[in-house]
N, C-alpha and C positions, 0 to 999 in steps of 0.2 A: 188782517195782518199785511203789512206792506213789505215787499221784497226789495231791499235797498240795493241789491246786486244787479237789478235789471234797470237799464236806462229806458226812459219813456221815449216815444218817437221824436218829440221836440228836441231832446238832448242829443239824440243820434244825428238829427238834421243839423243842429248847431255845431256838433263836432265835425261833421262833413264840410260845412261852410267855413268853419274856422281853419280846417286843414287846407282847403283850397286857397283861401286868402293868404295864409301864412306860407304856403308852398311858393306862391308867386313872389312874396317878399324874400323868402329864403333863396330862391333861385336867382333873384336879381342881385344878391350880395356878391357871389363869386369868390373874390379874394380880398383880404384885409391885412394890412401890415400891422404887426404886433410889436410895439417897442420893447415889451418885457422879454420877448423871445428873440427879438431882432430877426424875425422871419415873417414870411407871408403865411397867413392861415387861410386854408381853402375850405369853403362851405360846399360840400358835395353831398351826393345821395346817401353815403354811409352815415353822415351826421344826422340828416333828416330822418332816416330809418331808425336811428337809435332813439329819437324822441318818441317813437311809437312802440318800440320793442325793447325788452330787457336783453342783456347779453346772452341769455340762454335761449333766445328766440321766441319766448312767450310774450304776448302783447301786454303792454302796460294798461292799467285801468283807464277808462275814459276820462276820469277826473285828472289823473296824472298826465295824460296826453294833452288835455286842455290847458293845464297849468304850464307845461313846458312850451306849448305852441304859442300861448299868449305872450311869452317872454322873448320870442324871436326878434321883434323889432329892436330890442335892447342889445342884442348880441354884438353887433358891429361896434357900438359905443364902448362896450366892455373890452373887447379885443383892442381897440384903438387907444383907450385911455388907461389900461392897466400898465403900471410902471414897473411892477415886479411880479414874480411868480409866487403865489401864496403857498402852493404845495406841489410836490413832484413825486410821482409814483411810477414804478415799473410794473407792468401788467402783462400777462400772457393772454392773447386774444386770437380769435380766428381771423385769418387774412381776408376771407370772404364769408358770407353768411351761411353757407351750407354746413350742415351738421358735422360732417367728417372732414372738413377742410383743414388745411395746414395751420398749426398754431405758430404764432410769432411773438417775439418780445416787442412791446411798445411802451413808450413813455407817456404818461398822462400829466398834463400841467393844469393847475387850477389858477385861473386869472380872476381878479376881483376888481370891481370899480363901482362907484356910486354914480348912477345914471338916471335919465328920465326927467320928465316935467315935474313930477312929484318924486323927488330923489329917493332912490331905492338902491340898496347894495345888492348887486347881482354877481353870481359866480358863473363863469364859463369854463367848461372843461375842454381841453384841446388834446388830441391824441397824435403822437408822432410815431409812426412805424419805422422800424429799422430799414435802411436803404430807401427811404422815401425822400423826395425833394422838399416837401412842405408838410407841416402838421395840418391836421384837419379839425374842424369844429366837431365836438362830440356830444356835448350836453350843456344845458343851461338850467339854473335854479336860483332862487332867492337865497342869499347867504344867510343861513339860519342864525349865525351869531349876532345878526343885527335885529332879529325879531325878539321883542321882549314881552 
């Protein structure tokens, strides 16, 4: 019987290599102007951390991490090319990643654009904390409404 919850060594190695490669790309992005928000979106460590961990601090599955990491090269194009905000939500989140840290109100914006060599519709979530100068990149995913 095969245990599907256990990654084989090659998968772990692939995830580590993908993580290293995408971290370099992510770190090189820095800031991108978003026409939909009329603000600069910052790509910082909080956003990269969120690609690996759920809001409750538990790690995402390796499959989910690989899925999100592979989409990083498309993030800047989505932020630059989105002309409007698809969705806006208010969330209560921790200001820092520590378990008992202060909770703050933040706004989440969903941006969407069709990007890439083989066009695909991608959604980028941007988080704006109260009293912050710029919103930050928070997450990325394929827009499910385009999958049939």
